C-alpha positions in Angstrom: 42.1 28.8 -4.9 43.6 31.8 -6.0 41.7 35.0 -7.4 42.7 36.3 -10.6 44.4 39.2 -11.6 44.6 42.0 -14.2 48.0 41.8 -15.8 49.9 42.8 -18.9 53.4 41.6 -19.8 55.4 43.6 -21.8 58.1 41.6 -23.9 61.3 43.1 -26.2 62.5 40.7 -28.6 65.9 40.9 -29.7 66.2 37.1 -31.1 63.2 36.6 -33.4 64.5 33.4 -33.6 62.5 32.4 -30.3 59.3 34.0 -31.8 58.0 30.2 -32.2 58.7 29.5 -28.1 57.0 32.8 -27.7 54.0 31.5 -29.6 54.0 28.3 -28.0 54.2 29.7 -24.5 51.0 31.9 -25.3 49.3 29.3 -26.9 50.1 26.8 -23.6 48.3 30.1 -21.0 46.1 30.8 -23.6 42.8 30.1 -21.6 44.4 33.5 -19.3 45.2 35.6 -22.7 42.8 38.4 -22.8 44.8 39.8 -26.2 48.3 40.3 -27.6 50.0 43.2 -29.6 52.7 42.8 -31.6 54.9 45.8 -33.2 58.0 44.9 -35.4 60.3 47.7 -34.9 62.6 47.3 -37.7 64.7 50.3 -37.5 66.1 49.1 -33.8 65.8 45.3 -34.9 63.7 44.4 -32.3 59.7 43.2 -32.0 58.1 44.8 -29.1 54.8 42.4 -27.5 52.1 43.3 -25.0 49.8 40.5 -23.5 47.3 41.3 -21.6 45.9 38.4 -19.2 43.3 37.9 -16.2 44.9 35.2 -14.6 46.1 33.9 -11.2 49.0 35.9 -9.9 51.1 32.6 -9.9 50.4 32.0 -13.6 51.4 35.1 -14.4 54.8 34.8 -12.8 55.0 31.5 -14.5 54.6 32.7 -17.9 56.4 36.0 -17.3 59.5 34.0 -16.2 59.3 31.6 -18.7 59.5 34.2 -21.4 62.1 35.9 -20.0 64.3 32.7 -19.5 64.5 32.7 -23.4 67.6 34.1 -25.2 67.5 37.6 -26.4 64.1 38.3 -24.8 63.3 40.6 -21.8 59.9 40.1 -20.3 58.5 42.7 -17.2 54.6 42.2 -15.8 52.5 44.9 -14.8 49.4 44.1 -12.2 46.5 45.8 -11.2 45.7 46.2 -7.8 42.5 44.5 -6.5 
């Protein structure tokens, strides 16, 4: 069994039409989500989302990859060394 890691996924959304897909993915992985913060940046026409997770590395990478594959979305992960 893989040990959980603390991580933050940073997401920049340029295409707000994909918001329902992002929310669906976050619900799918909801058991690992510690919290989320979303900031609409109207002046730049983007939204910035931060997701705090406590999950196995494989799960973190899977969620980041699925979010990053959405059109008009960039996602990067920072993991705590344990």
